[in-house]
C-alpha positions in Angstrom: -258.2 96.9 132.1 -259.9 95.9 135.4 -261.1 92.7 133.9 -257.5 91.9 132.7 -256.2 92.5 136.2 -258.9 90.3 137.6 -257.8 87.4 135.3 -254.2 87.8 136.4 -255.1 87.9 140.1 -257.3 84.8 139.9 -255.4 81.7 141.1 -251.9 82.3 139.8 -251.4 86.1 140.0 -248.0 86.1 138.5 -248.5 83.2 136.1 -247.8 79.5 136.0 -244.3 78.1 136.5 -242.7 75.2 134.6 -241.2 73.2 137.4 -241.2 69.5 136.5 -239.5 68.2 139.6 -238.3 69.5 142.9 -235.3 71.8 142.0 -232.8 73.7 144.2 -232.5 77.3 143.3 -229.7 79.5 144.6 -229.9 83.3 145.0 -226.4 84.7 145.4 -225.9 87.6 147.9 -226.6 90.9 146.3 -228.8 89.6 143.5 -231.5 91.9 142.1 -235.0 90.8 141.3 -234.2 91.1 137.6 -231.1 88.9 137.7 -233.2 86.3 139.7 -236.0 86.4 137.1 -233.6 85.8 134.2 -231.9 83.0 136.2 -235.3 81.3 136.7 -235.8 81.5 132.9 -232.3 80.1 132.1 -232.9 77.2 134.4 -236.3 76.4 132.8 -238.4 77.1 135.8 -240.5 79.9 134.2 -241.2 80.7 130.6 -240.2 84.3 130.6 -237.9 86.3 132.9 -239.2 89.6 131.5 -242.8 88.5 132.2 -242.0 87.4 135.7 -240.2 90.7 136.5 -243.0 92.8 135.1 -245.8 91.0 136.9 -243.8 90.9 140.1 -243.3 94.7 140.0 -247.0 95.3 139.2 -248.7 92.8 141.5 -246.2 91.3 143.9 -245.0 92.4 147.3 -242.3 95.1 147.5 -240.4 93.1 150.2 -236.7 92.3 149.3 -235.7 88.9 148.2 -233.4 86.8 150.3 -230.1 85.3 149.4 -229.6 81.5 149.8 -230.9 78.2 148.5 -234.6 77.5 148.0 -236.5 74.3 147.1 -238.9 74.9 144.2 -241.6 72.2 143.7 -244.0 71.4 140.8 -247.0 72.6 142.7 -245.6 76.2 142.9 -246.7 79.0 140.6 -244.7 82.2 140.0 -246.5 83.9 142.9 -245.4 81.1 145.2 -241.9 81.4 143.9 -241.7 85.1 144.6 -243.3 84.6 148.1 -240.7 81.9 148.9 -237.8 84.2 147.8 -239.2 87.0 150.0 -240.5 85.2 153.1 -239.8 81.5 152.8 -237.3 79.3 154.6 -233.8 79.4 153.2 -232.4 75.9 153.1 -229.5 75.6 155.6 -227.1 72.8 155.5 -224.7 71.9 158.3 -221.3 70.1 158.7 -220.4 68.9 162.2 -216.8 68.6 163.4 -216.7 66.5 166.6 -214.4 67.4 169.4 -211.0 65.9 168.9 -211.2 65.6 165.2 -207.7 65.9 163.7 -207.2 68.2 160.7 -206.7 65.5 158.2 -210.2 64.2 159.0 -211.6 67.8 158.9 -210.1 68.1 155.4 -211.6 64.7 154.3 -215.0 65.6 155.6 -215.1 68.9 153.7 -213.7 67.4 150.5 -216.4 64.6 150.7 -219.2 67.2 150.9 -220.4 67.3 147.3 -222.4 70.5 147.8 -219.3 72.5 148.6 -216.8 73.7 146.0 -213.1 74.6 145.7 -209.9 72.9 146.8 -208.4 73.4 150.2 -205.2 72.3 152.0 -205.3 70.4 155.2 -205.6 73.1 157.9 -202.9 73.4 160.5 -203.5 71.1 163.4 -205.3 72.7 166.3 -206.4 75.7 164.2 -210.1 74.9 163.8 -212.7 74.8 166.5 -214.9 71.6 166.6 -218.5 72.7 166.2 -221.5 72.6 163.8 -221.2 75.1 160.9 -223.9 76.1 158.5 -223.1 76.3 154.7 -224.9 76.8 151.5 -224.9 74.8 148.3 -222.0 75.9 146.1 -220.1 77.6 148.9 -216.3 77.5 148.7 -214.7 75.1 151.2 -212.1 77.8 152.1 -214.9 79.9 153.5 -215.9 77.1 155.9 -212.3 76.6 157.0 -212.0 80.3 157.6 -215.1 80.2 159.8 -213.7 77.3 161.8 -210.4 79.1 162.3 -212.1 82.4 163.2 -214.2 80.5 165.8 -211.1 79.0 167.3 -209.3 82.3 167.5 -212.3 84.0 169.1 -212.9 81.2 171.7 -209.2 80.9 172.6 -208.9 84.7 173.1 -212.0 84.6 175.4 -210.8 81.5 177.3 -207.3 82.8 177.7 -208.5 86.0 179.2 -210.3 84.1 181.9 -207.5 81.6 182.6 -206.7 80.6 186.2 -203.5 82.0 187.7 -200.3 79.8 187.8 -201.3 77.5 185.0 -198.7 75.2 183.4 -198.7 76.9 180.0 -197.3 80.3 179.1 -199.3 81.2 176.0 -202.5 80.2 174.0 -200.6 78.1 171.5 -199.2 75.9 174.3 -202.7 75.7 175.8 -204.0 74.3 172.5 -201.2 71.7 172.5 -201.9 70.5 176.0 -205.6 70.6 175.4 -205.2 68.4 172.4 -203.5 65.8 174.6 -206.3 66.0 177.2 -208.8 65.6 174.4 -207.2 62.4 173.1 -206.5 60.9 176.6 -210.1 61.0 177.9 -213.5 60.7 176.4 -215.1 61.2 179.8 -216.2 64.8 180.3 -216.1 64.6 184.1 -212.4 63.7 183.9 -211.1 66.5 181.7 -210.1 68.9 184.5 -208.5 66.0 186.4 -206.5 64.9 183.4 -205.5 68.5 182.6 -204.3 68.9 186.2 -202.3 65.7 186.0 -200.5 66.7 182.8 -200.0 70.2 184.2 -198.3 68.7 187.2 -196.0 66.7 184.9 -195.1 69.8 182.9 -194.3 71.8 186.1 -192.2 69.0 187.5 -190.3 68.3 184.3 -191.6 64.8 184.0 -192.2 63.3 180.6 -195.9 63.4 179.7 -195.8 59.8 178.3 -199.1 60.3 176.5 -199.7 57.5 174.0 -201.5 59.6 171.4 -198.3 61.6 171.0 -196.6 58.4 169.8 -199.3 57.8 167.2 -199.6 61.3 165.8 -196.3 61.4 163.8 -197.2 58.0 162.3 -200.8 58.7 161.2 -201.1 62.5 161.4 -204.2 62.0 163.5 -205.9 59.0 161.8 -206.5 55.8 163.9 -203.4 53.6 164.2 -205.5 50.4 163.9 -203.1 48.3 165.9 -201.2 48.2 169.1 -198.2 50.6 169.5 -194.9 48.9 168.8 -191.9 49.2 171.2 -189.9 50.8 168.4 -192.5 53.5 168.1 -192.5 54.1 171.9 -188.7 54.5 171.7 -188.8 56.8 168.6 -187.2 60.2 169.0 -189.2 62.9 167.3 -190.9 66.3 167.9 -194.1 64.7 169.2 -193.3 61.5 171.2 -193.6 62.5 174.9 -192.0 59.1 175.9 -188.7 60.4 174.6 -188.9 64.1 175.1 -189.6 66.3 178.1 -192.3 68.9 177.9 -195.0 69.5 175.3 -194.8 68.1 171.8 -194.0 70.5 169.0 -197.6 71.1 168.1 -201.2 70.0 168.7 -202.1 66.3 167.9 -205.7 67.1 167.2 -208.3 70.0 167.2 -209.4 70.2 170.9 -212.9 71.3 171.8 -214.0 74.1 174.1 -214.2 71.9 177.2 -210.6 70.5 176.9 -209.2 74.0 176.3 -211.2 75.3 179.3 -209.9 72.4 181.4 -206.2 73.2 180.6 -206.8 76.9 181.5 -208.6 76.0 184.8 -207.2 72.6 185.7 -208.2 70.6 188.8 -205.7 71.1 191.6 -204.3 67.8 192.9 -201.0 65.9 193.2 -201.7 63.2 190.7 -199.0 62.4 188.2 -200.1 58.9 187.1 -203.2 57.6 185.4 -204.3 54.3 183.9 -207.6 53.0 182.5 -209.9 51.5 185.0 -212.0 49.4 182.7 -215.1 51.5 182.9 -214.1 54.1 180.3 -212.5 56.3 182.8 -209.1 56.3 184.7 -207.6 55.6 188.1 -205.3 58.4 189.2 -202.4 58.1 191.6 -199.8 60.3 193.2 -197.2 57.6 193.7 -195.5 55.1 191.4 -196.3 52.3 193.8 -200.0 53.1 193.6 -199.8 53.5 189.9 -198.1 50.1 189.5 -200.9 48.4 191.5 -203.5 50.1 189.3 -201.7 48.9 186.2 -201.6 45.3 187.5 -205.3 45.5 188.2 -206.0 46.8 184.7 -203.8 44.1 183.1 -205.7 41.4 185.1 -209.0 42.8 183.9 -207.8 42.8 180.3 -206.6 39.2 180.6 -210.0 38.3 182.1 -211.6 39.9 179.0 -209.4 38.0 176.6 -207.7 41.2 175.4 -204.2 40.1 176.4 
């Protein structure tokens, strides 16, 4: 008997595997060692599930196996496989949603990920928090969407509780709407609170926000317009166009990130109500229409100089 045990323990103590090429192997949550052994046999990675289970119980570690995805390679024997399941690295995959990604593009990104499963609807605009999310091969897309929504709900509740007094929005939903405009109007992090303060001033004073992205959203649902805005679109009357309606649009125009939400809930205090691009990626801000018109003339001159007009 001791001699037999010695033969088993020599080299491959649980026996050889039959892995011909690198193969992904998924252990669902709650799986038993027995179900994993038979799954290995079914997928042709070992010759006998019964044999693997018996030798694992006799000679293997008593540590529990992990759920997740593992990479099994041809150089692995059955002992290596068991060790990987118990103590190895679970393969973790990630999907990143950048700040300001509209829901239609979130949907497209998840539907294009071949390792996910299941059908989903386009999530409600402004309902998901841009971030990086981990997922496993075969995971249902609806679970990822639920994670994104839960993350938004949790962050918004936390940020709302810490909001500054006398802000321009009355509830978290309006905060997301205004933050979505701030997100689309500036890509410069240092400007977010300034832009948030400007639009907050306009909301308080009953001035039309006149945010170009709100013209585009009803046309493309968040996708790039790919051309200049037409005058007819500027004049269009709908629930989003802030050139023809006072106050906030009906809903968010994208999924704002944490920083834009935080900017709306703690905006910079100033008297600016006008802004125009300054040619450097940022904006020039003004309190008066005369100052704004001068800044616009300067911006147009720069664009003509660049051959853009």
